[in-house]
Structure formats: C-alpha cells, structure tokens
N, C-alpha and C positions, 0 to 999 in steps of 0.2 A: 493894354492890349494893343498889339500891332495890327495895322491894316494889312490885308493881304496884298501882295504886289502882283505885278503881271505874271501870267502863267509861266513865262520862261525864267523867272527869277525865284530861287527858293526862299521860303520864309524862314525867319530866325527861329530856332528851337525855343520852346517855352521854358521859363525858369521854374524850378521846383519851389514850392512854398517852404518857408522855414519850419523846422521840426516843431517848435512851440505852437505855431499857428495850426499845423496839422493835428497836433494833440488836442488843442482846444476845439477845433471843428469836429473832431471825432467824439469828444466829450459831449458836445451839444447834440450830435446825432444819437449818442447813447441815451441821453435823457429823453429825447423825442421818441426813440424806439421803445423805451420803457413805458412812456405814456400811451403809445399806440397799443402796446401789449396789454396794459391795464384795461384799456377800453375794450380790447378783444375778449379778455377774460370776463369782464363785467357783462358784456353783451351776450356772451355764450351762457353765462349763469342766469341772465335775465330772459333767456328764450328768444334772442334775436340772432339767428345764425347768419343771416346775410351781413349784418353790421359787424358781427364777430369775424367773419371771413375777410371783409374789406379792411378792418382794422389790423388783422393779422398780416395781410399783404402789405399794408403800410408800415408795419413794424419791421418786416423782413427787408423791404426796399430801403428803409431808412438805415437799418443796420448795415446793409450791403454798401450803400454810398458812404457811410461813415468809415467802413473798413477800407474802401478804395481811397478815400481821402487820406487816411493814415498811412497806408502802405505804398500807394503809388504816387501820392503827393501832387 
C-alpha cells in the first residue's frame, strides 16, 4: 500500500488483484454467506426473529462484498 503524497501530487492508481485471488476471495465470501444464511434460517425456524434478521443482513452484506471483490477487483 502506498503512502498518500502531498495534496498537489496525484497518487498512483491501485493495481487490480489477479483473477485467481479474486475467485478465491469470492469463494470464501460465498461460504461465509451460506453460513450466515443457515443461521438466519435456523433462527427463524427457532422463533428468534431478531437473530434471523441480523444473520440475514450479514448474509446479504457478505454476498455483496464477495461480488464486488470478484467483479471490481
């Protein structure tokens, strides 16, 4: 990671991650999203709506970041 320079000098653009690294990070995010989804379903079935909603939000956020990692790099 580069240190930001003085305001009058532009910083160097970030390099994209290699495709294999992006695929692997997205796969990790998919596994974690599936686990969050499982917790959400189990919580809903067990009568814990607050936990179910929170786990569902965690599932969506993890899937979103995994998609951003894969497609934007």
